N, C-alpha and C positions, 0 to 999 in steps of 0.2 A: 504494500500500500504506500502511496506517495507520501502521506504524512508520517510514515515511519522513518523516512530517510534521515531527518536531523538526529534522531536518537541513535540509529544504527551508525551513522557517521561519527557521532560522539564516542561510541564504543571503539570503533576502528581507530580513531585518533589517539586512544589511550593504550594501544597495543604495547608500546614500549614500557609504559607504566605497569601494565599487566604482567609482563615478563619480569620486570624489576621487583615487583611485589612478591611474585611467586618465588623468586630466587632468595629474597630476604627471609621469607618464611621457612624455606628449606634450610637455610643456614642457622636457624635456631633449632638445635637438636632436641626436640621434645620427646625423648625416648620413654616409652611405657612398655614394660616396667623399667625403672621404678617410678617414673613421673618427673623427669628433669625439665627445667626451664619453662614450666607452665606459666609462671608469673611473667617471665621475660617476653613470651610471645603475646600474652594478653596486654602487657604494657605497650608493646610495639604497635599493635592494632588500635589500642585506645588512643595513642598519640595521633595516629593518622586520622581516625574517625572523628575525634573531637575537633580537629581543624576543619572538618567538613560540616560541622554543625550538629553532629550526633551527641546525644546525652549518653554517657557511658557509665556502666556499672561493672565493677570487678567483684565477683561473687565467689567466695571460697566455700567449697562443699564440706564445711566443718562437720566432722563426725561420720562422713560417708565412708564407704569401703575404700581402703587404701590411703585415706587422707591422714597425713601426719605433719608434724612441725618440720621435719626434714624434707618431706615431699608433699607440700600442700596442694590440694586440688583446686586450681584457680580456673575460673570461667569468665568470659567477657560477654556482656549483653549491651548492645548499642542500639539506640532508637532515635529516629528523626520523624518529626511531625510535619505534614504538609501544611501549606497555608490556605488550602481550599476547604477546610472544615472537616467535619466528622466523616469517617469512612472506615474501610477495613484495614487491618494490619497484615502485611506480608512479612513473614519471618524467614530469613535464610540461616540455617543452622549447619555449621561445619565443625568437625572435631579437629583439634589442633595436635593431638598426640599421634605418634608414629611408632611402629614396631622397630626392633633392633635392626641394624643394617645387615648383619650376617656376612657371609663370605661370597666371593665371586665377582665383586665389583671391578669394573675397568675405569671408573671415574670416582672422584671423592663423593661418598654418599651424602655429605653435607656441604658440598661445594656449590650446588646450584648451577652446574655447567650448562651452557647453551650450545647446542650443536645440531645442525641439519634440521632446524625448525622445531627442536624439542628442548625442554628443560629437564635436566636429569637430577635425581637425588631422592633420598628416602622421604616419602611423603609427597613426591611431586604429583602423582595422580591420586593418591589416597591420603589426604585429600586437600593438600595445600593449594594445588592449582584450582580446585573447586571453590575454596574460600576466596582466593584472589579474583576469580571470575565474578562471584557474587558481589564483592566490594566494588569492583569496576562497574558492574551493571547498575548498582544502586547510586554510585556517584554520578554516572552519566545521566541517569534518569532524573535525579534531583536537579542537575544543572539545566536540563532541557525542559523539564516540567515542574518548576518549583511550586506551582499552585495545585499540586496534587492533593487529593483527599486522603484522610486516614494517616497511616504511619508505615514506616519500613523499619524492621529490626534485623540486625546481624548478630549472631552469636558465634563464639569460638569456644568450644567446650572440651572438657577433659575426658579421658579414659574410655572412649568408644571402643578402642581395641581390646579392652578388658571388661566390657560389659556396660560401660556408660554410667555406672552408679555414682561416680564423683562428678559427672557432667550433666547430661540431659535429664537423667532420672532425678537428680537433686533439684534441678531447676523446675522440673515438672511438679515435684512435691511442694515447691515454694509458690506455685501458681503462675509461673512464667508462660506456660502453655495452656492456660485456661481459655476455652473458646470465647469467653467474653472479652478477653484481652488480645488474642491472636486468632485470626480467621483462616490464614493460609500459611502452610509451611513447606518450604523446599529445602531438601538436604542435598548438597552438591556432591554426592558420592560418584565415583568413576564408573558409570554404567553406559558409556558411549553417548555422544551428543545428540543422537537421534532416538534415544530410548527414554521412556518414562517408566520408572520402577514404582510399581503400585504397592509393594510390600515384601514380605519375606516368609520363608518357612519357619516352623517352630523348632525349638531346640530343648533338649533335656540332657544336662550333664549329670553324671552320677559316678560314684566310686563303688566298686564291688570288691569286697575283701573276703578271701577264703582264709579259714583259720585251722591250724593244725596243732601239733605238739612238738616242742623242741626236744632233740635227743642227739646223741653222739653220731657223727656221720658214718662211723664204722659199724654202727648198729641201728640202721634206719628203721628196722622193724619194731624198735622200742619207741619210735616217734610217730608222727603223722605229718606227712609232707604237704604243706599248703600249696606249694608250687604245682605238685601233681594234681591237686584238686582244681587249681586254676586251669591247668591244661585240659582237664575234662570239661570245664566251662567253655573254654575257647573252642574245643572240638564240637560241643553242642551248638555253639553259635554258627560254626561253619555248616553243620549238618542241617539245622532247622531254621535259625533266625535269619541269616543272610538270604536264603532263597525266599523266605516269607516277605522280607522287605523289598526284594527285587520285583515282586509281583504287585506292589502297591504303587499306583500311579495317580497323579493329580491333574485336575483341570486348570490349576494355576499355571500361568505362562512362565514357569521357572526356567532360567538359563544358568548353565548350559543344559542340554537335554537330559544328560545323565542325572541331574538333580531333580528331575520330575518324579523320581521314585523316592521312597523312604530310604534313608541311609544310616549307617552306624560306623563310626570310626573309633578304633581303640587308641586313645591319645597316648597312654603311657602304661607301663607295667613295672612293678617293683616287687621283689620277693627275696626273702632270706637276708643274708648279711648285707648291710649297705656298702656302697663303694667307698674305699678309703680315700683319704685326701691325697692330692698330688705329692709325689715324692716317697710315698710309702712303698717299701720294697719287699715286705714280708708276704707270707701266704695267708689265705683266708683261714678262719677257724673251721674245724670239721663239725658242722651243726646241721641238723635237719631243720629247714625253714618252717617256722610256725605261723607266718603271715605272708600273704601275697595279695597285692592290690592291682586292680586295673582301673583306669579312668575311661569312661565311655562318653562319646559325643553322638547323641541320637538326634538326627534331624527328621522332623515329621511334617505331615501335610495338613492342609486346612480341613481335609476330609477326616482326619484322625482325631480321636479323643486322647488327651494327655493321660487320663487314667488308664486307658487301654494300652498306651505305649509303655507305661510303667508295669502294667500287669504282664506284658509279654516277657519282660526280664524276670519278674518274680516267678512266673510259670517255668521259664527255662531253668532257673536255679533249683526249683523243686524237682524237675525231671532229673537233673544231675544228682541231687541228694537221694532220689529213689534208687539210684544205682550205686551210690556211695553213702551209706547210712551214717558213716562217721563224719561226714562233711558238716561243718558249721560255717555260716557266712553272714555278712551284713551288706545291705545296700544303702548307701547314703546319698541323698539328694545334694547336689552342688549348685545347680542353676537351672532355671526353666523359663521359657518364653513361649507363649502361644503364637501361632501364625497370625499374620495380619495382612489385609489387602484392601486398599482404598477402592471405592467404587469408580468404575470407568466414567461415570457421569458427574463426578465431584467437580466443583468449580475450578480448583487448581489444575486438575487433570485436563479438562477441556481447554483451559487457557494456555497451558504449556504446549498442548498438542497443536493448537492453532499457531503459536509462535514458532514451533519447529517447522511447520509447513511454510511459513513466510520466510524464515531465514535460510533453511536448507532445501526448500522446494521438493520435499518428499514427506511421505506420511511417517508419523512417529510409530515406533514399535512399542508395545506394552509388554513389560517383563516383570518377573518377580525374582528377588535375590535368593540364591541358595543358602546364604548365611544371614544372620540378623544384623541389624544396624539400629541406630537410635530412634527410628520410627516406632519401635516397640514401646518406648517410654512415653512418647508423645501421644500414642494411641491409648495405652493401658492406664497410665497415671494421669496424663493431661486430659484424657477423654476428648482429644481433638482428632477427628477422622480425616479432615481435609488436608492430607499430608502425603507427599511423594518424595522420592529421591530422583534428582536430575542433575547431572553435572558432566564435565569433560573428563576424558581419560578412559583407558581400557582396563576393565576389571581384572583381566588376567595378569596385568603387570603389578598389581598390588602385592606388596610383601616380597617382591622378587629383587635380585640384584639388578643394577642398572635400570631401576624404575624411572619412567619418564612420563611427561605429559606433553602433548602437541600444542604448540603455540596457536595454530589456526583453530584447533579444537576448543581451546580456552576462550578465544575471541568469539567464536560462533556461539558457544554456550552462554557467554556473557550477553550476547545480543538476544538470545532467547529469553534469558532472565529479565533483561531490560524491557523487552516487549511485553512480557508477562506483567511487569509492574505497571506499564502504561495501560494495559487492558483492565487491570483490577483496580487501579487507583486514579488514573487520569481521565 
């Protein structure tokens, strides 16, 4: 549309600023765990947004999971009111924490290197490039349409990579996502610039512990090996549980296709004597292990009931115990999130869909994420349903070495966000 041109041109003119902002954010290593430099990145964004007329709050998630004086969980919430009177509030929420760099990089993971139209670094696509796109979109929109109605909010929040309890969950508990305060939420996760993510699958994390009896390793018949019990549990999973999960399919448009079924991942296994500290040169003690634990990550579908998901594991354990009467075990809940999916006709969905068509000249794809992200807290705690994930970047690059985000992708996503603001507020 012809009257979109000034706003789109304003975003294009800020491309160099978009790149510089992304690089600056990458250069602040907000590693989680343990939660480093959270205050530094919030202060950086606060200084920028205050200059643009945003009222800024820095909110520490005091008492939340993982919050400590050594590693406080800091969040930023910035808000600007239009001069056109009452209206809706559009909120862009991005997490500022990143996972460890890991090995295999060919560039400095916190250098923000620019090469071949890409910005490289840990968090480039997940999701500091998305935060930068939202900031640029909001700034361009405010400059071109200062008389807009309602308000724009930008938040940079903690701990999404470890559940979001020190970030969006805390803010939701404090009322920041109350539908009377905020009406539209866009989370710029890296799901490709032509995709609208409506929600995510459910997750249940649990720990299963098999229990035995310690004894001398030369006389294992006097003990009861918990590792052997766990071996029987794993064998039962292979025999009955994994085939059962492979047969469960969802109508949710989950990507990639393999995630349209129920899945279970065994995150970790620990049994017997713990590993000794580095430098220890002795041999292990000859003991029958009396404890073995696995951590499971069960992803489930909107068609499944969480109670049934848990009952599957309980039934599996009882089948094993029927064959091994001496088996004792415990199942401990660690974390659970129910699936969520925003309606295709929700206002933010229809608006972003139209903006994608105008900017990219193609139809938007509607997807659901295989893993959870902070929409779960906005939905379940904030009771705000009009929420999607939309942002630049390729999901497969997240948490990988040489993570990058495309400059053109960031600019296009910023244009989509800016047009969304125009439609909802101007």
